[in-house]
N, C-alpha and C positions, 0 to 999 in steps of 0.2 A: 745256505745249503746248496750243494751242487744239483743241477738238473739231471745229472747222471747218477745212477744208483747201481748197487751190486746186483748182478743178475742171479736168479735162482739156478740151482744146479739142474733142475728139470726143464729149463728153457732150451730151445733148440741149440744143438751143438754142431760145430763144424768138425772138430777133432778132439782127441785127448792127448795130452803131453805126458810122456814117461822118459826116464833115463835108465839105460841098461847098467846093471851092476858090473863093476870093474875089479880086476884082481888087485889093484893098488889101493883099494878102498877098504872100509871096515867089513865088506862082504868077503874078503879074501879067503877066510877059513870056512865060509858057508856057501861058496859059489855053487857047488854040486847040488845043494839043497835048494838054493834060491832061484837058480836059473829056470828050473821047470815051473816055478810059481810065476815068474815074470812072463814066461812063454804063455802060460794059461791065461793070464790077465790080458796080454797083448792079443791073443787070438779071440778072446771073448769080446774085446773092444772092436776088433776088426770085423767080427761077424755083424756088427751094427753100423760102424762108421769108421772114419779115418783115424789113424794113429800117427803122431809125430814122436819119433824115438831118438833121444840123444845118444850118440855113440862116440867112441874114441878115435875111429879111423874109417877110411873108406873100405878097408878090408873087412873090418867088423860089420860094417853096414851091409856089405855083400853077403857075408856069411849069415847074418841074422835074417835077411830077406828070404834066403833059401830055407832057413830053419823055421821061421814063424809063419810065413804066408801060406795059406791053404786055398784050395779052389772054392771052399764054401764061404769064405769071407766076402762081404759086400763092400768093405772099406779098403782104402789104399794105405799101405805102409810107407811113410816118408821118414827117411833117416837124415839126421843133421849131425855133422861132426862138431862137437863142442866139448871142452874139458869140464869135468864135474868133480866135486869132492865126494858126492854121495848120490842117492837116488830119490830123495823125498820131494818130488815135483810139486806136491800139494803146497809146500811151504816156500819154495823159491820160484814157482811158476807164476805167470801173470794173472791178476784178477780181471774179470770181465765186468765192464761197466756199460750200461745202456741208458738211453733216455726214452726207450720205446720205439725209436726209429734208427738212430745212429748207435753204433757199438764201438768201443775203444778198449784198450788194455791199460792196466796200471801195474807198474813194476815197483812194488814196495821193497824195502831193504831187508835182507835176510842175514842174520848174524849167528846162525847155528844154535838157535834157542837159548840166547844169552851167552854166547861164546863158549858153549860146552864142547863144541866140535869145530874143526876147520870148515870154513864156509866161503872163503873169498872167491873160489871158482864158481860155486853154486850161485853166489850173489851176482855174478856177471852173466849167467846163462841167458836171461831174457834179452839183455842188450845185444849179446852175440847173435842170438836167434833172429832178433828183429833186424839187425844189420844184414844178415844173410838172406832175408826175405822169407824166413820160416813162418812168419805170421801173416803172410800175404801183404795186403796193402793197409791193414789195420793200423791206426795210429796207436802209439804207446807212450805214456808218460812215466818217467822214473821219479821216485819220491824217497826222501831220506828217512821217513818214519819206518821203524822196524815193526813189521806186522807179517805173520805167516798166514797163508790161506787156510790152514787147518784150525786157526784160532777164531774164525768167524763163520757164521752160517746165516743164511737169509731166506726170507719168504719171497724174495723178488719183487716186493712191493714197498720197500723202504724200511722194513723191520729187520734188525740184526739180533742174533742170539750169540752171546759171548760169555766166557768164563772169566770173571774179574781177576782171580789170582794169576792167570796166564797173561792176559793182554795188558795188565797194569804192572807186570813184574819189572822192577828196576833193572834187572839184568839185560833187558832189551836195549837199554841205553837211550831211551827216548827222553825228550826234554822234561824237566821239572817245572811245575807240578804235573806229574805224569797223568793223573786222572783228568785234569782239566784239558791238557793238550791232546790226549788220546780221544776223549769224548768229542772235542772240537774236530779232530781229524776224521773220525768216523762219520760225522755229520757233513763236513765240507767235501771230503774226498770220496766217500762211499755213499753219500746221499741218504744217510740214516736219519729218518724222521722219527723212528721209535726204536729204542735200544732195550733189549731184555737182558738183564744182568743176572748171572748165576755166581755163586761163591763157594759152593761146597764140594763139587765133584772132583774126584781124582782117581787115578789108577796107579797102583804100585808098579814100578819099573818104567814109568813114562818119563821121558826126558824133556817133554815140552812144557811142563808146569801146568798141564791140564787143558790141552786143546779141546775145543768144543766138539770137534768131529770124532772124538772118542767117547763122548758123553751124551750128547743130545743133538738131534737133527730135525729140521723141518722136512716133512714129506708133502705137505701143501701148506697154503697160507693159514690154514686153521688147525693144523695137526702137527704135533711133535712126537717123535719116538725118542726113547731115552734108554740108556743102559741101567737096568735095575740090578739090585742085589737083594735076594730073598733069604740069605743065609746069615742069621744073627751071629754065628760063630766066626764069620769072615771079617777080617779087619776093615774091609771096605764098607761094611753094612751101615755104620752110623752116618758116614758122609754121603753115601748114595741115597740113603733114606731121606736125609736132609735135603739133598738136591731134588728128589721127587717132590718134597714139600714146596720147595721154591718154584718148581715148574707149575704145580697146582695153583699157586698164587698169582701167576703171571696173567696179564690181560693183553689182548691184541690192541692195535691202534684204535679200533672201534669200540674197545671196552669189553670184549667178550673173552671168557676163559677159553683156553685151547683144549682141543681133544688130545688126550695123552695116551700113548701106547707104550708099555714097558717091553723091553727086549729081555730075553732070558739071560740069566747070569751064568757065564761059562765056568766050568770046574777050573780050579787053579792049575796053571801050567808054570813049571819052573825050568830054569836052565840047568846045565850040568853042575854049576856051583850052588844050586839051591835058591837062586834069586827068582822072585815072582816076576812073571812076564805080563805085559799089559794087554791081555786078550780082551777084545770088545767087539760086539756085533754092530755097534753104531758106526763102524768105519766102512760102510758100504759106499759104492759108487753108482750114481744114476747116469745112464747113457740115454741116447735117443729112444731106444726100444727096450732096454733091460735095466735091471738092478743087479749089480755084482756084489755078492755077499761073502765076507770071509768065513771060511770054515776052519776049525782047529782040531779036527779028529776027536770031537767031544760029543757026548750024547745030546747036548743042547743045539747042535748045528742045525738039525732038521727043523726044530721048533723056531729058531731064528729066521730061517728061510720062509717058513709058513707065516709067521707074523708079518714079515715084510711083504710077502705076496699079498696079504690082505690090505696093506697100505698102498700098494701100487697095482691095482687090478688091470691096468692097461699096459703094464710092462711085464716082461718075462723075468722072473727071479732066477738067477744062476749062482749056485754056490761054487766058490773057488777055494781049493785047499791053500791056506795061508799060514799054517803053523810056523814054517821057517822064518817068516817075516818078523814075527814078534821077538825073535832072538835079537833083532836089531832095534826093537822098541817101537815099531810101527806096523801098519797093516795095509790093506788094499787101498783105501781112500788116500792114505798118506803118500802112496807112490804115484798118484795120478792127479792131473789137473785138466778139467774140461776147458775147451776153448770155443769161442763163438763161431758161427758161420762166417766164412771169409778168412779164417785163420788157417790157410792152407799154403804150404811152401810153394814158391814159384816154380820149382822143378823137383821131381822126385829124387 
């Protein structure tokens, strides 16, 4: 097992990585709705810390700096010209590994959640950014294993929380036997001394096969919040109730049950064709001083913020209107990837 392990999201951060939505991407018909959401997320991050933003050109970089940056922000906006397929930085961005003293980055392979979508440019982003000095002097290793950042969550002490149907899915193209190889990889590359497996959670309309960051998240090493469903008439009810039972049966590395906090179940949201969209309050982002929580213009939004405020008493909880994002199958956490101290571009 590696001496390096996956860092918790609440560990000190140097910056957050995002990619701006482009007209030649799947956002093309939603740009007018999506860009205000991206702007709100970017400004909320910049109020706390630095933001690295992937853009298509220097002209766009200049325009976005004028548009996004305000006098109130304490962070610096860095723009890097790099070609992308889409905007889901959580899944193509680098993972942060630490041994408690040294920090490095890991660039796992991204294949569009099982080749569902084009991903060759997204899969190159980390290497392009690293070559350009966008991650400062941090070392970065690339790895052929297909793993998305949204598929794994950690307590920052060597315990991982994962959803088996996602991370073991054959569509990722990882070597057979997948379970044996993936378990070994989690231990050797991410320093996982203790792996918590779930198998029941899902959200209709989700393209990721059940990313854990839509279902259940650590808020500290003893405490997990999860997306609950309290409506027996909803099709999600049996599976999410079963997931709650799985969580209740989990033990920490020291043998203790976790404190569990349910998040409110959002009212159903559908697209224009009547398809259910994957709204979840588990898709929040932790920054150095805040917790950014997706809001969906629903009655449950305020309760979700209140619940998470109780989980993070030392951070400010900020609700961000994110309803347009789920039209593309993701939400706030999916768009962002936290980076460690030292991951600052060599030049703005």
